[in-house]
VOBA-1610 file (N, C-alpha, C; in pm, whole numbers, padded with zeros to 5 digits, always signed):
BEGIN
Met+01616-06088-01897Met+01682-06019-01999Met+01831-06041-02030Asn+01872-06036-02144Asn+02031-06038-02179Asn+02082-05905-02153Lys+02153-05883-02021Lys+02227-05775-02002Lys+02354-05734-02065Thr+02421-05845-02135Thr+02553-05835-02216Thr+02507-05759-02339Arg+02375-05723-02377Arg+02329-05667-02517Arg+02381-05523-02493Trp+02383-05467-02377Trp+02413-05332-02328Trp+02586-05296-02364Ala+02649-05394-02353Ala+02788-05357-02354Ala+02838-05279-02439Glu+02918-05168-02413Glu+02966-05051-02468Glu+02862-04990-02575Lys+02745-04968-02511Lys+02629-04913-02580Lys+02595-04781-02489Thr+02544-04682-02567Thr+02493-04563-02506Thr+02349-04541-02508Leu+02279-04517-02411Leu+02127-04494-02421Leu+02074-04366-02388Ala+01984-04322-02437Ala+01938-04166-02412Ala+01797-04192-02370Ile+01746-04109-02286Ile+01608-04101-02246Ile+01568-03983-02239Thr+01467-03939-02325Thr+01405-03819-02318Thr+01312-03810-02203Gly+01281-03704-02144Gly+01178-03722-02012Gly+01232-03797-01924Gly+01390-03807-01905Gly+01443-03911-01810Gly+01445-03896-01674Thr+01398-03782-01632Thr+01380-03756-01493Thr+01239-03817-01440Gly+01139-03858-01507Gly+01026-03881-01482Gly+01021-04013-01433Ser+00898-04078-01383Ser+00873-04205-01317Ser+00955-04317-01409Phe+00929-04330-01527Phe+00978-04442-01636Phe+01113-04429-01621Gly+01188-04303-01635Gly+01326-04283-01658Gly+01419-04347-01537Gln+01351-04278-01413Gln+01410-04325-01291Gln+01422-04485-01275Lys+01308-04553-01304Lys+01297-04681-01292Lys+01358-04751-01408Tyr+01384-04695-01506Tyr+01466-04771-01611Tyr+01611-04748-01582Leu+01636-04639-01500Leu+01796-04643-01449Leu+01807-04736-01359Asp+01740-04780-01276Asp+01746-04878-01195Asp+01777-04996-01238Tyr+01729-05033-01351Tyr+01756-05163-01435Tyr+01868-05136-01521Ala+01885-05037-01583Ala+02003-05033-01697Ala+02159-05011-01607Leu+02145-04945-01504Leu+02275-04947-01440Leu+02322-05087-01383Thr+02241-05186-01406Thr+02285-05319-01345Thr+02338-05408-01468Thr+02323-05325-01595Thr+02397-05391-01699Thr+02525-05332-01759Asp+02593-05369-01831Asp+02711-05314-01897Asp+02720-05203-01960Val+02604-05134-01984Val+02589-04989-02053Val+02695-04905-02013Lys+02758-04823-02138Lys+02857-04753-02134Lys+02821-04613-02066Arg+02722-04564-02118Arg+02665-04454-02075Arg+02518-04414-02091Ile+02464-04331-02012Ile+02318-04296-02018Ile+02293-04185-02011Val+02231-04121-02119Val+02235-03944-02142Val+02084-03921-02092Ile+02070-03857-01987Ile+01944-03805-01933Ile+01888-03700-01992Leu+01787-03673-02062Leu+01743-03539-02119Leu+01617-03489-02055Ser+01621-03372-02008Ser+01492-03335-01929Ser+01497-03191-01915Arg+01385-03106-01886Arg+01370-02981-01863Arg+01400-02949-01678Asp+01392-03060-01629Asp+01393-03042-01471Asp+01527-03037-01408Glu+01543-02927-01402Glu+01721-02903-01334Glu+01707-02947-01201Phe+01608-02928-01116Phe+01609-02986-00985Phe+01606-03145-00964Lys+01546-03201-01030Lys+01543-03347-01049Lys+01688-03410-01106His+01733-03330-01213His+01873-03376-01256His+01972-03351-01127Asp+01978-03279-01058Asp+02060-03263-00926Asp+02015-03366-00847Ser+01910-03394-00795Ser+01860-03506-00704Ser+01930-03629-00753Met+01888-03650-00879Met+01920-03790-00927Met+02076-03802-00942Arg+02131-03684-00973Arg+02288-03690-00985Arg+02338-03728-00863Lys+02275-03694-00733Lys+02325-03721-00591Lys+02263-03861-00559Leu+02166-03898-00602Leu+02092-04026-00579Leu+02196-04152-00621Tyr+02219-04145-00746Tyr+02286-04218-00820Tyr+02434-04236-00816Gly+02513-04112-00811Gly+02645-04116-00794Gly+02718-04204-00907Asp+02650-04229-01017Asp+02724-04317-01121Asp+02776-04220-01231Ser+02916-04246-01267Ser+02989-04165-01364Ser+02950-04209-01498Arg+02845-04318-01534Arg+02797-04325-01651Arg+02677-04246-01689Leu+02629-04151-01590Leu+02530-04080-01612Leu+02541-03951-01698Asp+02509-03909-01789Asp+02519-03777-01837Asp+02391-03692-01832Phe+02382-03591-01762Phe+02257-03521-01734Phe+02270-03408-01840Arg+02169-03385-01922Arg+02135-03253-02003Arg+02017-03197-01995Ile+02017-03072-01956Ile+01898-03015-01978Ile+01853-02985-02115Cys+01748-03024-02144Cys+01704-03030-02304Cys+01523-03028-02308Asp+01513-02941-02398Asp+01361-02924-02417Asp+01332-02979-02561Val+01265-03085-02586Val+01243-03154-02712Val+01194-03083-02816Lys+01136-02956-02760Lys+01102-02863-02890Lys+01203-02778-02952Asp+01314-02813-02886Asp+01438-02728-02963Asp+01515-02853-03013Tyr+01480-02847-03155Tyr+01580-02960-03244Tyr+01728-02967-03242Asp+01792-02857-03254Asp+01943-02826-03234Asp+01990-02889-03096Ala+01922-02864-02987Ala+01971-02940-02861Ala+01956-03072-02856Val+01832-03117-02919Val+01822-03262-02900Val+01898-03337-03013His+01946-03289-03129His+02034-03344-03232His+02174-03326-03151Gln+02235-03277-03091Gln+02335-03240-03047Gln+02354-03328-02919Tyr+02275-03389-02829Tyr+02278-03461-02733Tyr+02249-03593-02779Leu+02196-03638-02925Leu+02167-03773-02961Leu+02313-03823-03022Lys+02413-03747-03055Lys+02545-03787-03090Lys+02588-03898-03021Asp+02638-03991-03115Asp+02685-04136-03051Asp+02602-04216-02963Val+02459-04181-02983Val+02373-04240-02897Val+02331-04399-02978Asp+02314-04491-02906Asp+02305-04652-02980Asp+02144-04648-02962Phe+02091-04647-02856Phe+01955-04672-02803Phe+01898-04561-02757Leu+01748-04524-02759Leu+01665-04418-02744Leu+01536-04438-02698Phe+01491-04407-02579Phe+01346-04417-02545Phe+01314-04288-02533His+01204-04217-02594His+01127-04109-02613His+01031-04114-02517Ala+01046-04082-02399Ala+00939-04069-02294Ala+00897-03915-02256Ala+00948-03818-02293Ala+00932-03696-02262Ala+00786-03643-02334Ala+00711-03602-02257Ala+00567-03570-02300Ala+00484-03488-02201Leu+00375-03410-02268Leu+00275-03372-02142Leu+00177-03488-02156Lys+00149-03528-02021Lys+00078-03632-01985Lys-00058-03599-01905Gln-00063-03492-01871Gln-00191-03478-01777Gln-00314-03438-01856Val-00422-03508-01845Val-00531-03493-01939Val-00598-03358-01917Pro-00639-03299-01765Pro-00674-03171-01751Pro-00606-03070-01789Ser-00479-03068-01798Ser-00367-02964-01844Ser-00363-02949-01981Cys-00378-03057-02052Cys-00370-03067-02205Cys-00511-03025-02243Glu-00603-03035-02175Glu-00736-02994-02243Glu-00748-02845-02228Ile-00701-02776-02107Ile-00667-02640-02104Ile-00592-02561-02202Gln-00477-02630-02218Gln-00361-02565-02337Gln-00335-02680-02433Pro-00442-02726-02516Pro-00401-02821-02622Pro-00288-02785-02706Phe-00250-02663-02756Phe-00155-02625-02803Phe-00018-02667-02767Glu-00022-02657-02634Glu+00120-02702-02555Glu+00120-02867-02574Ala+00032-02904-02574Ala+00023-03070-02606Ala+00086-03117-02730Ala+00038-03019-02853Ala+00059-03029-03003Ala+00212-02986-03006Lys+00264-02893-02925Lys+00402-02842-02938Lys+00504-02967-02861Thr+00464-03030-02772Thr+00562-03110-02704Thr+00545-03248-02767Asn+00418-03293-02765Asn+00369-03438-02786Asn+00408-03465-02929Ile+00374-03353-03051Ile+00371-03385-03171Ile+00512-03341-03252Ile+00528-03201-03223Ile+00648-03149-03272Ile+00769-03205-03222Gly+00776-03177-03069Gly+00894-03213-02990Gly+00935-03372-03045Ser+00817-03468-03035Ser+00850-03591-03089Ser+00902-03618-03228Glu+00881-03514-03323Glu+00933-03557-03466Glu+01064-03482-03462Asn+01062-03366-03380Asn+01235-03337-03349Asn+01297-03479-03302Val+01265-03526-03201Val+01354-03617-03132Val+01373-03739-03244Leu+01254-03770-03305Leu+01293-03903-03404Leu+01375-03864-03524Arg+01369-03733-03590Arg+01456-03698-03688Arg+01569-03677-03656Ala+01613-03617-03516Ala+01753-03612-03489Ala+01800-03744-03438Ala+01715-03846-03408Ala+01779-03977-03391Ala+01817-04051-03539Ile+01713-04028-03620Ile+01761-04080-03772Ile+01905-04004-03826Ala+01886-03865-03801Ala+02026-03823-03853Ala+02143-03849-03787Asn+02134-03895-03683Asn+02255-03941-03586Asn+02262-04079-03609Glu+02181-04165-03668Glu+02188-04303-03699Glu+02180-04396-03576Val+02101-04325-03491Val+02068-04424-03339Val+02007-04542-03418Glu+02077-04657-03350Glu+02022-04804-03363Glu+01881-04832-03369Ser+01837-04803-03234Ser+01685-04859-03219Ser+01649-04758-03116Val+01507-04708-03152Val+01436-04617-03110Val+01300-04661-03047Val+01259-04634-02906Val+01129-04681-02861Val+01060-04564-02812Val+00936-04548-02889Val+00836-04420-02860Val+00738-04455-02743Leu+00730-04406-02622Leu+00630-04467-02536Leu+00504-04380-02551Ser+00392-04465-02563Ser+00261-04377-02596Ser+00165-04422-02494Thr+00045-04417-02495Thr-00053-04446-02418Thr-00186-04481-02469Asp-00270-04550-02383Asp-00394-04629-02439Asp-00493-04494-02465Lys-00461-04359-02430Lys-00537-04280-02459Lys-00523-04213-02600Ala-00444-04290-02654Ala-00422-04261-02825Ala-00506-04327-02910Val-00584-04414-02842Val-00668-04523-02910Val-00819-04456-02913Gln-00854-04428-03026Gln-00969-04356-03042Gln-00983-04250-02941Pro-00904-04144-02966Pro-00891-04046-02856Pro-01013-03919-02859Val-01043-03895-02724Val-01151-03796-02690Val-01093-03688-02611Asn-00947-03685-02601Asn-00901-03556-02531Asn-00778-03516-02601Ala-00732-03394-02578Ala-00608-03357-02657Ala-00458-03414-02625Met-00472-03481-02490Met-00354-03540-02480Met-00357-03656-02560Gly-00451-03739-02562Gly-00463-03840-02648Gly-00457-03849-02816Ile-00495-03710-02838Ile-00481-03702-02952Ile-00340-03671-03021Ser-00291-03583-02946Ser-00159-03548-02952Ser-00064-03690-02961Lys-00075-03759-02867Lys+00007-03891-02861Lys-00044-03988-02984Ala-00165-03975-03039Ala-00222-04050-03171Ala-00112-04006-03277Met-00101-03873-03292Met-00029-03810-03408Met+00097-03868-03393Met+00175-03862-03270Met+00305-03892-03232Met+00333-04044-03294Glu+00234-04140-03256Glu+00226-04269-03306Glu+00264-04265-03464Lys+00145-04201-03533Lys+00158-04185-03665Lys+00311-04136-03721Ile+00360-04018-03669Ile+00471-03993-03713Ile+00587-04084-03701Ala+00582-04153-03575Ala+00705-04250-03549Ala+00683-04366-03645Leu+00583-04404-03685Leu+00559-04539-03772Leu+00581-04496-03916Ser+00535-04376-03967Ser+00576-04327-04100Ser+00719-04312-04114Leu+00789-04262-04013Leu+00934-04245-04017Leu+01010-04372-04026Ala+00959-04472-03945Ala+00998-04609-03966Ala+01001-04674-04107Lys+00887-04637-04161Lys+00865-04696-04293Lys+00969-04652-04401Asn+00992-04498-04397Asn+01050-04418-04486Asn+01203-04429-04468Gln+01239-04492-04390Gln+01412-04489-04363Gln+01442-04639-04328Ser+01572-04666-04348Ser+01612-04799-04322Ser+01725-04784-04192Arg+01771-04662-04161Arg+01897-04664-04089Arg+01862-04677-03942Thr+01755-04647-03909Thr+01725-04652-03740Thr+01585-04732-03740Arg+01582-04830-03654Arg+01451-04906-03618Arg+01380-04816-03512Ile+01254-04800-03557Ile+01163-04709-03469Ile+01036-04781-03439Asn+01017-04822-03304Asn+00895-04900-03263Asn+00803-04807-03172Val+00687-04846-03160Val+00591-04781-03042Val+00566-04854-02962Thr+00554-04829-02840Thr+00486-04901-02723Thr+00386-04831-02659Arg+00280-04881-02616Arg+00169-04843-02572Arg+00112-04902-02431Tyr+00088-04845-02346Tyr+00041-04907-02196Tyr-00046-04805-02131Gly-00114-04830-02053Gly-00196-04771-01966Gly-00166-04713-01849Asn-00227-04714-01742Asn-00182-04645-01592Asn-00107-04735-01548Val+00030-04687-01492Val+00149-04755-01429Val+00121-04732-01278Leu+00130-04831-01206Leu+00085-04853-01085Leu+00201-04728-01015Phe+00166-04660-00912Phe+00247-04556-00830Phe+00342-04464-00909Ser+00309-04458-01039Ser+00361-04350-01126Ser+00314-04218-01091Arg+00429-04118-01110Arg+00366-03990-01062Arg+00220-03946-01146Gly+00129-03885-01075Gly-00008-03885-01140Gly-00101-03988-01124Ser-00036-04118-01075Ser-00126-04220-01048Ser-00223-04214-00934Val-00342-04240-00932Val-00460-04218-00853Val-00390-04276-00736Leu-00323-04390-00719Leu-00289-04456-00602Leu-00206-04368-00509Pro-00136-04310-00530Pro-00039-04222-00445Pro-00147-04082-00421Phe-00221-04052-00514Phe-00320-03937-00449Phe-00410-03979-00340Phe-00478-04106-00369Phe-00545-04173-00272Phe-00486-04168-00117Phe-00374-04225-00129Phe-00301-04242-00020Phe-00290-04127+00088Glu-00229-04010+00008Glu-00218-03877+00046Glu-00339-03821+00116Arg-00475-03852+00034Arg-00578-03782+00079Arg-00636-03865+00240Ile-00599-04016+00215Ile-00625-04081+00379Ile-00525-04035+00446Lys-00415-03985+00440Lys-00316-03925+00542Lys-00369-03828+00606Asn-00420-03744+00515Asn-00483-03612+00570Asn-00620-03607+00597Lys-00683-03729+00634Lys-00809-03769+00663Lys-00922-03691+00575Gln-00902-03701+00453Gln-01007-03636+00365Gln-01054-03770+00285Ser-01191-03716+00231Ser-01249-03797+00141Ser-01194-03830+00016Leu-01233-03939-00047Leu-01150-03957-00199Leu-01246-03925-00289Pro-01202-03833-00385Pro-01290-03763-00488Pro-01305-03882-00598Val-01408-03915-00641Val-01427-04023-00736Val-01528-03948-00872Thr-01469-04000-00974Thr-01539-03972-01105Thr-01688-04038-01138Asp-01633-04172-01170Asp-01763-04271-01187Asp-01713-04402-01141Leu-01783-04467-01053Leu-01725-04584-00999Leu-01740-04704-01074Ser-01790-04692-01200Ser-01799-04802-01298Ser-01674-04800-01385Met-01603-04673-01381Met-01500-04656-01478Met-01381-04752-01434Thr-01324-04808-01553Thr-01233-04906-01545Thr-01084-04835-01588Arg-00971-04904-01559Arg-00839-04849-01601Arg-00741-04978-01580Phe-00651-05001-01713Phe-00549-05090-01680Phe-00453-05036-01578Leu-00385-05143-01529Leu-00307-05118-01409Leu-00192-05208-01450Leu-00066-05150-01452Leu+00023-05200-01509Leu+00145-05176-01416Pro+00211-05285-01338Pro+00334-05259-01270Pro+00446-05181-01354Leu+00513-05096-01285Leu+00626-05036-01350Leu+00718-05129-01411Arg+00742-05256-01340Arg+00849-05346-01364Arg+00805-05403-01526Asp+00661-05427-01554Asp+00599-05469-01674Asp+00627-05365-01782Ala+00608-05232-01743Ala+00668-05125-01845Ala+00794-05134-01884Ile+00866-05150-01800Ile+01019-05176-01833Ile+01065-05298-01928Asp+00976-05417-01868Asp+01009-05533-01965Asp+00926-05496-02129Leu+00833-05434-02138Leu+00771-05403-02248Leu+00874-05311-02354Val+00914-05200-02299Val+01000-05129-02370Val+01137-05200-02408Thr+01175-05285-02320Thr+01291-05335-02363Thr+01285-05446-02441His+01145-05516-02454His+01125-05604-02534His+01118-05532-02699Ala+01068-05404-02690Ala+01060-05350-02818Ala+01199-05280-02864Leu+01288-05276-02763Leu+01398-05215-02812Leu+01483-05308-02882Phe+01508-05418-02837Phe+01579-05519-02903Phe+01499-05644-02999Ser+01383-05582-03033Ser+01297-05649-03142Ser+01376-05635-03262Asn+01363-05699-03367Asn+01412-05699-03508Asn+01316-05630-03593Ser+01197-05582-03533Ser+01103-05537-03619Ser+01136-05394-03616Thr+01058-05323-03705Thr+01053-05178-03731Thr+00921-05127-03779Gly+00871-05023-03727Gly+00748-04984-03765Gly+00624-05063-03681Ser+00670-05135-03571Ser+00560-05203-03489Ser+00511-05109-03390Leu+00403-05185-03325Leu+00325-05105-03215Leu+00335-05218-03110Phe+00398-05218-03001Phe+00381-05326-02902Phe+00298-05268-02787Val+00216-05393-02754Val+00136-05352-02625Val+00153-05495-02529Lys+00161-05471-02393Lys+00167-05599-02291Lys+00041-05598-02258Lys+00008-05705-02237Lys-00127-05769-02192Lys-00145-05733-02055Ser-00234-05674-02002Ser-00250-05609-01857Ser-00412-05629-01797Asp-00382-05634-01681Asp-00506-05634-01598Asp-00576-05508-01571Ala-00680-05515-01531Ala-00759-05382-01499Ala-00835-05389-01376Ala-00879-05266-01346Ala-00967-05275-01215Ala-01082-05159-01230Ser-01191-05157-01164Ser-01296-05039-01173Ser-01260-04961-01052Leu-01304-04850-01073Leu-01238-04738-00960Leu-01347-04808-00835Lys-01444-04857-00842Lys-01514-04922-00722Lys-01419-05017-00663Thr-01361-05102-00737Thr-01275-05202-00688Thr-01155-05138-00594Ile-01096-05024-00667Ile-00992-04958-00597Ile-01036-04879-00473Thr-01159-04816-00485Thr-01190-04731-00346Thr-01226-04860-00238Asp-01291-04959-00288Asp-01324-05089-00185Asp-01200-05110-00111Ala-01105-05140-00189Ala-00970-05199-00158Ala-00926-05114-00043Phe-00944-04993-00063Phe-00871-04884+00043Phe-00948-04895+00163Arg-01080-04909+00149Arg-01174-04934+00275Arg-01132-05078+00330Glu-01110-05183+00276Glu-01086-05308+00319Glu-00959-05314+00380Phe-00856-05255+00310Phe-00710-05266+00383Phe-00645-05159+00440Val-00719-05029+00439Val-00649-04935+00512Val-00747-04888+00593Asp-00872-04811+00581Asp-00935-04758+00681Asp-01113-04770+00609Pro-01189-04869+00729Pro-01309-04905+00675Pro-01409-04780+00681Ser-01347-04652+00728Ser-01462-04523+00752Ser-01404-04439+00639Ile-01329-04478+00534Ile-01316-04378+00417Ile-01451-04339+00345Thr-01451-04230+00311Thr-01582-04183+00235Thr-01516-04148+00086Thr-01639-04112+00017Thr-01588-04067-00098Thr-01692-03967-00139Asn-01657-03877-00234Asn-01750-03767-00302Asn-01740-03759-00448Ser-01863-03774-00510Ser-01870-03769-00662Ser-01825-03634-00722Ile-01734-03626-00821Ile-01697-03510-00867Ile-01725-03498-01015Gly-01785-03625-01052Gly-01832-03646-01212Gly-01726-03650-01292Val-01732-03725-01417Val-01664-03749-01514Val-01595-03624-01562Arg-01463-03617-01566Arg-01399-03474-01609Arg-01367-03458-01761Pro-01352-03345-01786Pro-01328-03325-01937Pro-01251-03395-01999Gly-01265-03467-02111Gly-01153-03566-02196Gly-01150-03717-02118Glu-01209-03744-02053Glu-01211-03867-01974Glu-01296-03963-02034Lys-01254-04108-02048Lys-01330-04205-02082Lys-01392-04281-01968Ile-01482-04368-01988Ile-01517-04476-01882Ile-01448-04581-01881His-01413-04625-02009His-01317-04732-02030His-01203-04688-02129Glu-01093-04757-02108Glu-00960-04716-02206Glu-00946-04846-02293Ile-00891-04815-02404Ile-00865-04906-02494Ile-00732-04919-02532Leu-00662-05024-02531Leu-00518-05049-02570Leu-00492-05059-02708Leu-00595-05174-02765Leu-00576-05195-02913Leu-00756-05187-02959Ser-00748-05117-03085Ser-00877-05130-03161Ser-00915-05255-03247Glu-01013-05279-03272Glu-01030-05382-03351Glu-00978-05393-03490Glu-00935-05267-03551Glu-00876-05269-03656Glu-00743-05306-03645Glu-00649-05258-03536Glu-00529-05265-03510Glu-00492-05429-03469Leu-00612-05493-03396Leu-00612-05664-03377Leu-00616-05733-03502Ser-00661-05685-03611Ser-00649-05744-03738Ser-00528-05750-03792Lys-00432-05658-03733Lys-00297-05654-03795Lys-00211-05709-03685Ala-00253-05791-03582Ala-00152-05804-03459Ala-00118-05965-03446Phe+00001-05951-03428Phe+00042-06083-03397Phe+00035-06121-03240Glu-00015-06208-03183Glu-00025-06229-03024Glu+00069-06359-02971Ser+00125-06318-02879Ser+00217-06397-02799Ser+00175-06425-02664Glu+00215-06492-02599Glu+00185-06503-02428Glu+00146-06368-02366Leu+00269-06300-02391Leu+00259-06164-02289Leu+00241-06043-02395Tyr+00251-06049-02509Tyr+00262-05923-02589Tyr+00154-05926-02713Phe+00112-05814-02760Phe+00068-05804-02908Phe+00162-05717-02980Glu+00184-05749-03099Glu+00275-05685-03167Glu+00181-05642-03306Val+00154-05516-03332Val+00087-05472-03442Val+00172-05411-03568Asn+00176-05486-03672Asn+00234-05431-03797Asn+00176-05433-03912Asp+00181-05345-04012Asp+00087-05342-04133Asp+00133-05475-04237Ser+00237-05533-04182Ser+00290-05624-04289Ser+00218-05786-04226Tyr+00141-05750-04090Tyr+00072-05877-04057Tyr-00081-05854-04102Gln-00114-06002-04116Gln-00268-05989-04161Gln-00335-06132-04082Ser-00423-06093-03957Ser-00472-06203-03907Ser-00647-06183-03963Asn-00670-06331-03965Asn-00818-06354-04016Asn-00915-06376-03896Ala-00864-06337-03778Ala-00959-06331-03664Ala-01021-06198-03654Ser-01142-06200-03607Ser-01209-06088-03575Ser-01218-06065-03447Leu-01131-05972-03360Leu-01157-05969-03230Leu-01216-05831-03181Pro-01257-05823-03083Pro-01292-05700-03015Pro-01208-05611-02956Ala-01223-05496-02964Ala-01115-05405-02915Ala-01081-05454-02757Tyr-00912-05435-02758Tyr-00867-05494-02631Tyr-00887-05360-02525Ser-00989-05365-02421Ser-01014-05263-02370Ser-01026-05278-02211Ser-01014-05190-02128Ser-00994-05211-01964Ser-01119-05274-01934Asn-01245-05284-01992Asn-01342-05355-01941Asn-01371-05500-02002Ser-01273-05531-02107Ser-01285-05652-02147Ser-01179-05758-02113Thr-01049-05685-02037Thr-00932-05785-02003Thr-00981-05826-01860Asn-00860-05906-01805Asn-00915-05963-01665Asn-00899-05858-01572Gln-01025-05872-01486Gln-01079-05769-01404Gln-01014-05818-01240Leu-00960-05748-01203Leu-00890-05777-01057Leu-00994-05744-00950Asn-00991-05842-00837Asn-01088-05819-00730Asn-01025-05745-00639Ile-01062-05723-00533Ile-01028-05625-00409Ile-00890-05694-00382Gly-00913-05839-00361Gly-00787-05893-00282Gly-00672-05905-00391Asp-00690-05949-00511Asp-00578-05940-00612Asp-00518-05815-00643Leu-00599-05714-00640Leu-00535-05566-00662Leu-00447-05513-00538Trp-00514-05552-00415Trp-00417-05517-00319Trp-00281-05579-00305Thr-00317-05728-00325Thr-00195-05802-00357Thr-00074-05734-00453Leu-00123-05697-00550Leu-00053-05639-00686Leu+00017-05516-00624Met-00069-05438-00554Met-00015-05322-00508Met+00108-05329-00399Lys+00086-05422-00320Lys+00183-05472-00226Lys+00315-05524-00279Asn+00298-05581-00401Asn+00424-05644-00458Asn+00503-05553-00529Gln+00478-05389-00532Gln+00544-05299-00598Gln+00648-05225-00498Thr+00740-05214-00533Thr+00860-05168-00481Thr+00809-05028-00397Glu+00749-04950-00476Glu+00690-04805-00422Glu+00592-04828-00338Phe+00535-04947-00279Phe+00420-04979-00191Phe+00487-04914-00033Lys+00635-04964-00025Lys+00660-04939+00105Lys+00663-04798+00138Leu+00652-04697+00059Leu+00646-04550+00093Leu+00506-04513+00152Tyr+00405-04619+00144Tyr+00278-04596+00194Tyr+00220-04689+00306Glu+00294-04777+00316Glu+00277-04894+00440Glu+00203-04835+00544Gln+00252-04719+00600Gln+00208-04670+00732Gln+00065-04631+00742Tyr+00043-04600+00594Tyr-00107-04560+00636Tyr-00200-04671+00634
//
């Protein structure tokens, strides 16, 4: 990455105290960025991160994306924006779907309109594989967020707006891997839904590369997806038995409301408007492909075996927190 592109620039991150925000800070603070505005409702994490980083370039602001006036105020003089604030937990959104709508749809429109009003140079909206052919409230709300972002991108020229979409990020907050490690630490069985279930598994570093690629793209109104490996729940549980504890047991809890057996990152219809490179897909209405491709799903991409999965996990910085298990 060309780190000089950040010189004299101000970056804002909504939901900036989450897994993505903290990981992106580790990268952004190695560049010549002038200022980073961290927008989040989590006062405790603001304080913890302020002490952890101790960098004068960080500007922490308590902000709820549902409050347009606050968002508009804090995006003044911002050049780049990552919109990561969201309700992401499928079960929680199933119980309170309107909360998902208020944050992920209304809140996202607030952020995007405030960015346009402040003439932010480039905006990247972070979405999820659950937005494709959605079956749960979280996915539906994220799909609507994408539609709003791409519509606003087409109807104004001051601000570049692009969307990124990815699946499960290894060791992110809410990921199954830290959950399983915690269960093993406490000598508990691993609750599983359906062992045939597959999920995309993306290293957090790859998520950083994806959103940076989209941020500095000359495109607007595009959807970017990074090619990703996947694994079945059976492979994941077998890897824990193989490399952590062969006596690990599982108990079946069944598929939870709103869950899919396989996730999809790009539908067949989207792939008909996609440009494919070695690492990425870029979907834009201006593209037209003659290829007829099946949906890019977690059971059609490269499937990791037990050894490959464990190697991938061990190569993550976050793995060191669980090595003792």
